[in-house]
N, C-alpha and C positions, 0 to 999 in steps of 0.2 A: 916571783909568783904573786906575792902580796902587793907589790907595786902595780902589776898589771891589773889585778882585781880592783885596786883603788881607782885607777884610771877609768876602768869600765863603769864603775859605780858613778863616778863624777860625770862621765859622758851621758849616762842614762838620765841623771838628775837634770843636767843642762837641757837635754832634749825635751823632758817633761815641762821644765820651766818655760822653755821657748815656745812650745806648743800652747801652753796655757796663757802665756803673755799675749800672743797674737791671735788668740781665738776670737773671732768677731762676735760670737754670742756673749762672751764674758766681757770683752772690752771693745765697744763699738769704735769705729774709725773716728779719730779726732780731726777737727778742722785744720786745714793747712794754714799755719801761721803766716806764711808768705802771702797767700791770697787775702787773708784778713788784713794784713798790713797794707796791701795795695788798695783795698777798698777804703781803708781809713785815710790813706793819702789822697785818694780821689775826693772823698768827702771834705777833707781839710782844705783842698785847693779849689773847691767849688765845682768840680767836674761831676756832672750827674751821670749815673749809670745808664748805659745804652738801653733804650726801650724800643719796642716795635712801633713803627709809624703807621697808624690806622689809615692814613691817606695813601699809603702804598699797598698795605694788605691788612684787612680787618673791616670792622663795621663802625661807622660814625654817623652823626646826624647834625644838621645845622638848624633844625627846627621841625619842619613838618615831615620831611621825607627821610627814610633810611638810605644810607649809601654803603654798599658792599664793595670793597676793593680787593683785588688780587694782583700781586706782583706779576708783570708780564702778560696781563690779560687784555682782551679787546672789549670795547664798551659801545653800547648804544646810548646816545646822549641827546637830550632835548632841552633847549633854552626857550623860555616863553616870554613874550613881551609883558610889560607890567600890567596892562589892562586886559590881557587875553583870558585870564582866569580869576574871577573875583575870589576874595578870601573866603567868603561864606561857602562858595562852591567847593573850593579846595578842602575846607574843614569838613564839609559833608562827606566828600569822597574818602577822606582820611578816616573819618569816624566809621564809615562802613567797612573800611579795611581793618580797622582795629577790632570791630565786632567779629569779622571773619577769623582773625587771628585768635581771638579769645575762644571762639567755638572750637577751632582746630586744636588749641592747646588743651582744652577740656577733654576733647575726644582722644587726644594722644595720651593724656594722663590715665583715662579710663582703660584704654587699650593696653598700656604698660602694666596696669594692675592685673589684667587678665593674661599677661604674658604674650600679647600679640605685638607684632612689629608693624609700624605704619610707615609708608613711603614719605618721609618728612620733606625731603627736598622737592619732590614733585608737587606736593600739596602747597608748599610755600610759594613755589614758582607760579602756580595757578592763581593764588591770591594776588601776587604782584601783577600778573598779566591782566587780571580783572580790574585792578585799580588803574593800570595804564590805559586800558580800553575806555574807561569812563573819562579819564582826563582827555584823551584824544578825541572822544566824541564831542566834548564841549569845545575843544579848540577848533574842531572842524566846522563849527557853526560860524566861525569868523567873528568872534566877539572882540570888542575893542576897536581902536582906531586902525588896526591892521597897517602899521607904518611900513611894513615891507612890501606893500602894494606899490609903493613909489619905487621905480626902478633904480634911482640914484642911491636909495637907502639899502635896497637889496644888494646892489653891487658892492657896497662897503662890506657887508657880511660875507658875501661870496669871495671877495678878494682876500679878506682876512683868513678865511679857512684855507684857501689855496697857498697863501704866503708861507704859512708855518708847516705845510705838508713836507715830510721828510726831514724837517728840522727838529720839531718838538714831538711830532707824532706821524704815524702813517695813516693817511685818510683813505678809507675804503669806499665810503659813500657819504653824500651830504645833499641837503636840499634846504632852500630858504622858502618858507611858506609865508602867507600874509601876516600871521601873528605869532609864528614860532619857527624854530629851525631844528633839523635833525642831523646828527652826525653818527657815523660808525667809524671808530678810530682805535688805534693802538699806540699808547704813549711810548716813546723811545726811552731807553735807560736814562736815569737821572732827571726825568720829568714825570710829575704826578698828574693824574687826571684833574684833581682839584686846582692845581696851579695852571694847567692849560685852560680850563674853563674860566677861571678868574681873569686871565690875561685876555682871552678872546672877548669876553663880555665887556671888559673895561674899555678895550680899544674900539669895539664896534659902537658902544654907547657914546663914547666921546666924539667919534667922527660923525655918527648919525645925528647927534644933537646939534652939531655945527651946521649940518645941511638943513635941518629942520628949524633952526633958529631957536631951539629950546635951551633954557638955562635953569639948572637946578631941578630938573624933572627926572623922576625915576624912569629908566628905560626898560629894564628887565625885571621879571619876577626874581625875588632874592635867591631861590633855590632851583638849580637845574634838576632834571630827572636823569639818572644814569642807571644803566643795567649792565651787570657783568655778563658777558657772552660766554657760555659754558663750552660750546663745541662748534665745529665747522658747520653743522646743519643749522644751528641757531644763528650763526653768523650770516649764512646765506639768506635765511628768512628775514633777518633784520635789514640787510641790504636791499632786498626786494621791497620791503615795506617802505623804506626811505625813498627809493627811486620811484615807486608807484604812488606816492602820496599826492602829488599834484593831479594825477589822473583820477584818483579816488575822490578828491575834492572838486572835480570837474573844472579845473583850471586850464586843462589842455586835453587833447585827444590821445596823445602818446607821450610817454615819459621823456622822450628825446626832444619834445617841443618846449619843455619848460627851461628857460634860459638860466635859471638860478639853481642848477643842480649838477651833480657829477655826471648824470646820464647825458645831459646836453653837451657837456664838455667832451665826454668820451666819443659821442657821435660826431662831434665837430672834428676831432682828431682823425677819425677814420674816414 
């Protein structure tokens, strides 16, 4: 009897100690030494910890324009010739955009203090669309030498866009205008929009300068404009905009009449 009572008391004491020992409030979970050891080995061998790539998903900037990327997204992209948009015009438009953002942020802060919810994404999209419309309005004036008015130069750009279709991206719509180009595309896996843009711009500039007899001259504006397409409705709107651009600029009567666009290619196939 005495032996059984001793065992019972011992079991009770062990249970209490066990419960106390592993109580998370009294003893917070310790770091896993194996994980720490792996991290140390990576640092010792010079291997950097894996970080998110903003060129695939995130926000980054190369100077004037913000670039929002989303893995697996479709994009509306614009490349502008070097003399199509003077720096002072670009700075003015970006300054107006910054003022709009500042006013929006101030209004949002005031609304949050009052406990109100503001439609942030819609307001920011409207600011970006306003900025884009101003850029497009100036481009539509035909500023600069408009090198793509020369058919042999426009052919280089059109050929480059088609060549990498289904290899590096899926090209849904494109057009070559006198001083800029528009594309709607979806980068295929393992290809980033930034890499695609740099490759296209570099190739077109090199080949076009050969035709033009230019040496050491800047061909493109340094930064493209890119917009992350949120849904199918916006995708359809962007494609319509791209295909109707020559008609809007009064370069042709119907979009199928402009030889340097996907609309002309599609009409030719049918």
